[in-house]
N, C-alpha and C positions, 0 to 999 in steps of 0.2 A: 654241602659245596666245599671243593677243595681249591686252595690258591697257591700257586707256585709261581715265585718271581724267577723270570728267565733272563732278564737283562736289568743291570743296575751300572750304568755308565755316564759319569758327568751328570747331566740333567735328564737323560733318557731313561725311562722305566718300561718294562714289559712283563707282563703276567700271563699266565694261563689259568683260567676258571674252568673247573669241571663241574658241570651241574648234572647230576645223576637222573637217569630215567625215572627212578622213583621219586625224586623231588618235583620233576615235571607232572607225573602221574597224579601225585597228592594234590598238586594245585588245580589240575583238571578235574578230579573228584569234587573237590570243594566248589569249584565253579559250576560244575552240572548241578549239584544239589542246591546251589544258590538260585540258578535261574530256571530249573525244572518247574517250580509251581506257576512261572510267568508264562511258560511256553504254551502256546495253543496250536492244537492239531485236529483236523477233521476226524470224528469218531470218538473223540475223547472229551470229556468234560473238562472246564478250564482248571488247571491245577493238578490234573490226573494223568498227564503224559507220562508213560514210564521212563525212568531214568535212562535205561539202555537205550530207548529210541531218541532221548535227546542227545546222548552221547553219539549215536551213529549219524545224527543230522549236523551236529555242531562240534563233535569232538576235535576235528582237525584244526579248525579256527581256534578253537580253546587251547589246543596244545601249543599253536603258534604264539598266542597271547600269554601263555603260561611261561614259555621260554623266554620272550621278551622281557616279561615282569621279572623273571628270575635273574636275567642278565643286569637290568637295571639294579636290582637290589644288591646283586653281587658286586658291581662297580661302587655303588654308595658305600658298602660294607669295606671294600677293598681300600677306598680312600680314606674312610674314617679309621679303620684299624690301624693303617699304616702312617697316619696324619701326613697325608699327600696334600700339596697345593698344587693342582694341575694348572699349567700354564695356559692350555687350550682344552677343547672339549676332546675327551680321549678317543683314540680310534678303535673300533670294536669289530672284530670279524669271527664268523663261525667256522672253526677248522674241520678238516677231515670230511668224511662221508656221513654225514648226520642224517638220521631217520628215526620213524617212531619206534619207541622201545629201547633206544641206543642213548648212552651219556653224550652230552653236548660239550665240547671243548671250545672255549671262548678264548681268543687271543685279545688281549687289551693293552694297547701301546699308548703311551703318554709322555709328555715332558712336564718336569715340574718346576715351579718358580725357584728361583736361586735363593740362597740365605745371603740377603742383601746386608753388607756391613752397615753398622749404625753410621748413618750420614753425619758428616761434620757440617754443622750449621753455625758454628761460632766462627766470629771473625770474618763475617761477610760484609763487604764494603761495597757500596753502590753509589753511583752518582745519578741524580735526578735532574735532568734537563727540562727546564720550564720556559714556556713561551708566553709573555703576558698578552693580553687581547688588546690590541691598540684600536683606537676610535677610527682610524682609517679602514681597518679590516670590517668593522661594522657598518660603516658608511659604504663600503664597496658592496656588501651584502644587500644593503637597502637598495642600492642603485640597481643591481642585478635583479633584484625582486621586482622593482619598478619597471624594468625593461621587459621582463617576462610577463607582466600583467597589464601592458600598456595596450590601449584600445586603438582601433584602426577606423579610419573615416575615409569614405570613397573620394578619390581624386577628382579634380575639376576635369571636365570633358576635354581630352586632348593632351592630358598630363602625360609625359614621357617618364616611365619609371626610372628612378634613381637608386643608388644604394641606400639601404634603409627603409625603402617602400616595400609593400607586400604585394606579390603578383599571384593571382588565382589563374589557374589554366587547366585545359584538357591537354593530354598528351598521348602521342603513340611512339614508343620506342622501336627501332629496327637495327638490326644488324647491318654490317657493310654491303651485304649482298641483298638487301631490301626486304629481309623476312623479319616480321614483328616477333619479338621474343617474350617468353611467358613472364608476365609479371610486369612488362613494360608499358602497360596501357593504363590509363587512369584519367578521372575526371575531377575537376573542382579541387585540385591540389593547390594549397596556398603555400608560399615560401617567402620569407624575407630576403631580399637581396643582401648579400653580404653575411648571412648568418653561417654559412658554411654547412648547412644541413645536406646539400646534394653533392654529387660527385663533382670533382674538380673541373672546372670550365663551364658548368652548367649555369650557375648563377650569373656568372660574369657577362653571358650573352642575352641575359634577360634586362640588362641595363639599356633603356630607350623605347622599349615596347610600349604599346598603347593598348587600351581596350579595343577589341576586336581584331587585334592583328593577328595574322596567321604566319609562322615563322618556323623554319628548320634549322635545328643547331646541330653541330657535330661535337661529339666528346670521345674520350677514351677511358674505359674503365680501369681503376688501379689494378695493379699486378695483384694485390691481395684481396681483391673482390670477392665477395662470398660465394658467387656462382663462378665455377670453373669455367663454364661455357662462355663466359663474357670477360673474365679477368684478363686484364691487359689488351682488349681488343677495341677497335673504333666502333663507334654506333652513332646512329642519328635519331633526333627526336623531333617529331612534328607536333609543334604546339598551337593552340588557339588560346588567346588571352582573353579571359572573360571578366577580369576585375582588376583594377590597379588601386591600391589604397596607400595612404600616408599615414604615418604614426601620430596619434594624439599624444599630447604632452600630458606626463603622469607627474602630479606634484606630490611629493612626499611629505604628508602631513597627518593629522589626525583623522581626516575624512579617508585618505588612503588606507590607513591601518583598520577603521571601521568597516571598509569594503572587504577586508580579509577576515572579518569576524572578530576583530579585537576591540578593546576599549579605546586606545589612543597610540599615538606613535610611540610614546615612551614604553608601553607594554611591548610593542612590536620590537623595539630596540633592545629591549631586555631579553627577549626570546631569541634573537639572533646572536646576542653575545653569548647567551648560554649554549647555543648550538655550537659556536666557535669553540668556547671553552671546552666542551665535551670532545670535540674532535681533537684538539690539542692534548688534553689529558690522556686520550687514547694512545696517541703517538709517545707521549712521555712514558706510559706503562709499557709499551712494546719494546722501547729502548731498555728499561729497567729489567724487564723480564728476561729478555735475551742475556743481559750482562749476567744475570743470576744464574740462568741456565749454564752459561759458560764456566762460571765459577764452580757450580755442582759437578759438571762433567769433568773438570779438570782435576777435581780431587778424588773421583771414585771410577774404580775400573774393576768389573767383575764379569763373569760370563753370563749370558742371557739366553733364553729358550730360542733355539734356532726356528722352532715352529712360529712363535711370536715375531721373529725378525721378517721370516719369509710372508707372513700375512701383512706385516706392515709394509714390506717392500712392494708386494703385489699390489697394495692400495695405491702407493704412490705412483708406481709404474703404470697401471691402468689409467690413472688421471692423466700422466704425461703423455701417453701414446694418444689418448684422446685429444689433447690439446695440439699435437702435431698434425692432425688432420685439418686445422684451421690456418697452418701456415701456407705461405704462398707456393713453397715447393714441399709438400708432406714427405715425399721420399727422401729428400736430402735431410729433412728435419729429423725423420726417424733414425736415418742412418747416423746422424750426429749424436742423436740420444743414445743409440746403441753403445757408442763409445763409452758413455758415462755410466753405464749399467753398475759397475763395481762401486762408483762413487756414490750412487744412490742406495746401494745395499749398505753401505757403511752408514749413510745417514739414517736408514731403518733401523739399524743395531743401536745407533746412539739414541734414537727416539725411544726404543724399548728400554734402554738402560735408564735414561732419565725419568721415564714414566714409572719405573718401578722404585727409583729413588724417592721420587715425590709421594708415591703411594706409602712408602715406608716411612717418610716423614710426617705425612698427615696422620697415619694410623698410630704412630708412636707419641704424637703430641695432642690427640684427642680431637682432631680436626674431623667434622662429620657434616653430612647433608641432612637436614631435618626432614622429618615427615611432610611437612608443610611445604618445604621447598621442593621436595621430591614431587610432590602433588602438582605444583605449578609447573615443573618441567614435564610431567606427562601431559598435562592440558595444553600447554604450548605445542608439544610435538603433535598432539592430536589433531590440531588446527589444520594440519597438512592433509588430512584425509577428508573425505566427503562425510557428510553428516551422518549418514547410515552406516560408515565403517568406524567411526571415532570410538563408539563404545566397545566394538571388538578390539581395536587397538590397545585401550586402556586395559581391558581384561588380559590380552596377551602381555603386556608389560608387567602387570601385576603377577603373572603366573611363570614368567620366564626370568630368572635371576639375571641372566646374560644380557638380555634387552634392558632392563632396568639398570644394569651396571654401565652400559652405553650411554644412557641417558645422563646418569648420575656423574660420570668421569670429568666432563668439562668443567662443572660447578665446583666439585671436589678439588680439582686442580687449581682453580682460581682461588680457593680458600686457602690452600696450601702456599700458593705464591704469596697471598696477603699476610699470611703468618710469617713467612720467611722475610718480608719486607719490614714487618715489625721487628724482627730479630736484628736485621742488618743495621750497620752504621750507614747513614745516608747523607751525603752533602748535596747542596742545592747549587745549581749554575744556570743563570739565565741566558738564552740563546734566542736566535731567531728560528722561525718555522723552517727555513731552507737548511740551516745549521742541524736542526734536529733530524729533519728527514735524511740528510747526508750522512748522520752519525748511524741512523738505523740501517741505511744501505751500505755503510762502509765494507770494505774488503775484508776487515778483520772477522767479521760475523761468518762470511763465507769460508775463509780460510780455516777457522776452527771447526768447520763441518759438524756444527752442534744444532742442538734445539729439538724440541719435542714433537708433538703430534698434531695431526690434523692439517687438511690441506689448504687452511687459511694461515698456516704459520710456517712456511718454508723459506722465507725469504734468505735467511742464512743457512738453509739447508742446500743451497745450491753449490755445486762444486766451485771451488776457488776462482775458477777462470771465468765463471759466469757473472753477469751483472743483472741483478733483478730489476724488474720493472717497478717503479715507483709506485705505491698504492694509492689510490684516489681517495680523498676524504669527504667526497661530496655525500650529502645526507641520504641520497637515495641510491648509492651505489653499494653492493655488498662488498665485504672485505675482500681483497685481491687474492686469487687462488696462487698463492706465491709458489707453490711447488711447480707450477707449470708457467712461470713468469715469462718465459721467452716467447710464449705463443702470442700473436697480437690479440688485442682486447676485442671482443666482439663488439661491433658498432651498435649504438643504441638508437632507437628511433626517437627524433626530437619531438617535443610536445606538439601535437597537432592543433589546429584550431577548428577543424570540422571532422566529423566522424568520418567522412568519404576519404579523408587523406590517408587513413590507414592502409587502404587498398592502393593509394596513389604512390606508395614508396617503392614502387617496382619490386622485384623478386626479393622476398624475405628483407634483409636491411639493407640491400644493395645501395639504394639511392642516397641513403642517410649517411652522411660522412661525419657529422658534428658530434661533440661531446655531449652526454644526456643533459637535457635541460633541468635545472635543478627545481625541486618541488616547492610550492608556495611555503613561506616560513611559518605559516600558521598550522602547518602539520608538521608535528616533531618527527624526526627521522626514527624509523624503527629501530629499536635497540638492537645493536649487534650481539652476536653470542659473547657471553662474557670474556671468552678468550680469543675472539676472532680478531682484535687488534692488538694482541699481545705477543706477537712473536710466535709461540708455540703452545700446544696443547698436550695434555698428558699422553705420553706414548704408551701408558700402561691401559689407555682407554681400551676396553676389551672389544676384540673383533667378534663379528657375529660367529658364532661357533657353527661349524659343520654340522648338519643334521646327524643324528644318532643313526648308525646303520641298523636296520631291522635284520634280525637273524632270518635267514631263509630256512624253511623246513624241507 
């Protein structure tokens, strides 16, 4: 095999590999001899099929496989001999008019990782903003939990529903021209008046209803309603009230805690306090990490592989375009987004550069992800798949270095950040939660145009003129997709009291307007990804490489 370098410009490389017909033929001969004893053919005893017949039957497929194997071997040798560190999967193409008996010319194009200058990690200074957990915060959570757990008692006969009561109803929703719309019909839907679950104006008109009442109410769907056919339009709902209930008093005591599966009120209070501390610690780390990355970005500038930047940009852009579809005016949102294309491309470039820096720092200082940790990452990722597919996924990750690297990258970055925190000079300052959140969302972060990877970490990736949406810290909400923070949050269905209510919430999310009801405190919030609340993730996180091109015969 002959190798000729045809391009060496910046980070771009190109080579021509020449695989001779003799090389391919020798591989085919070896394969024919290997499989011939296993081939069965009518008229021949097992293992006695002539080699020439085996070649006649399978020679074309064997030649194709031999060529592909030779290409892969050639690329691996090329990378090894030239000590190349590919930034992405090489692009491979078969040149010229190739056919049986001819030499194969293979064009290999790739970009290499830059020589990252030794990162300067001395003299890092960070401020750690901390928020103490006040008793009032814990008590507020207790009261919220008690409110969510309250029982309902049937009201006395003739009781007129008031705010705070729960009304159960059957309903039929119709457009202004009297046509029932899809998803607007339901039975036995229970709603607490004043909870804000339903579209504006709906719950207010339930005040005063009694069991057995039939009532028609008029509402107007919000402009940002999930169904475009209904958004901003008037509608009527024909209601039949089947039940009116009043809230029973919930006493916050040991008995209440035991109803939730805990030993006593002290244990419940401690659990709630721990959850609040976890949320606040996450915010503190987010702020520190962003400031850390700002310092790293300010002190390092070097060329990065365009292919990595393009892949990162494509990922950002795809997510942003997807989010514009949920805007009240998707066309206008897309037009506005298009004006910011170059801003986001710069963000992608910075993400990649910071990721390479973090990778270099980690490698130079012995930061690593252990086999046990990697095993846990694979197990966690496998849970996303059906039981029958989990084993296949685990085998795939073990066989594909790129897939394994994708799983490893977030934890590796998290460890590098911890290493840098240990190196930095840190001063502490006590603030309120509001002050900490304001610091995270300050314009400074946006103006710097910085920070690393993954769509949970783009708060300060937004162009300077943008204002990011505040990330919610509720225990059952995933980290905000901050790269698309301008899109309205999808409305979450409030906790239902009966299974039938799932269908009663009209098309999709539409009737439900409220914030998500928080989970009972007895269930710990699912752990966020290590990096999910920390501003940014490693931009060097490998992208899924394009499939290797199979040489066509």
